[in-house]
N, C-alpha and C positions, 0 to 999 in steps of 0.2 A: 504494500500500500504506500509506504513512505519511500521505499527504496533505500539506497545506501546513504544518501545525503541526510535524510531525516534522522537516521540512527546516529550518524556522526554529529549532527547538530545537538541531539539530546545529550550525548556524551560530553560535548563541550559545555553545554549548559550546566550539567551536573558538576563538572570540574570547576567552573566559575563559582558555583554555589559553595562547593567544598572549600575552595581557597578563601572565599569571603567569610565563611564560618571560622576557619582557622585564624584569619587575621582579626576577626572580631573577638575571639576568645583568648588569643595569645597574651594580651596585656594582663589578664588575671592570673597567669601562671608565673610562679616564682621559679626561675630556672637559672642554674649556674653552669659554667663551662665544665665543671667536674662531673655533673650529671650526664653529660654527653661523652666527654673524652675518656673517662675511666672505663665505662662499658665498651666503648668503641675500641679502645686499646686492647682490652681483653678479648674482644671479638676477633680482631685482626690476628692476635696471637693464636687463638684457637683455630682460625682459618689456616694459618701457616703450618701449625702442628698437624692438623688433619690432612692437609695436602702433602705433607712429608710422608705420612703413613699410607695414604691411599689417594693418589692424584686423580680424583674424579670430581665432577661438579656436585654430586650429592654429598660427598665428604666435605667439600668446601662450605656448603650451606649448613650442614650439621655442625661443623667446627665453629663457624661464625656465630650461629645461634647459641650453642653451648657456651662459648666464650663470653658472648654478650650477657647471657643470663648470670654467669659467674661474676662478671664485672659489676652488674647491677646489684647483686647480692653483697659483694664486697663494699660497694659504695654505700648501700643502705644500712648495712650492719655496723661498719666500723668508721668509715670516713665521713659520713654525713654529719655526725655530731661535731667532729673536729673542724670541718669546713664551715658549717653554719654558725657555730658557737653555741654556748649554753642557752637553753630556752627557759630554764627555771621551772619546768613542769615535771622533770624526772627526778630520780633520787640523786643526791649530791655525790660527786666523785670524791673518793678518799684522797686522791693525790692533789686536789686543788687547795 
């Protein structure tokens, strides 16, 4: 009914709406460079290790995802509090 151009126009409209939503919601997000670069670094390391073990595209994807998840866990569990500083809501640290 619409042909190829109608479907392509719908995709472009959906992309424009998605980009507008991201731009509208982005100012409400507190984000630091460490939130991106630490998981990205772990992900690239996992990618390299996986490619050394088995040089296939599937291994690359699995290595990158596993490394990224590990990096996010490292950031969330140990580095987040050191980077953001004390919030005063948790228990006091003995070393402070």
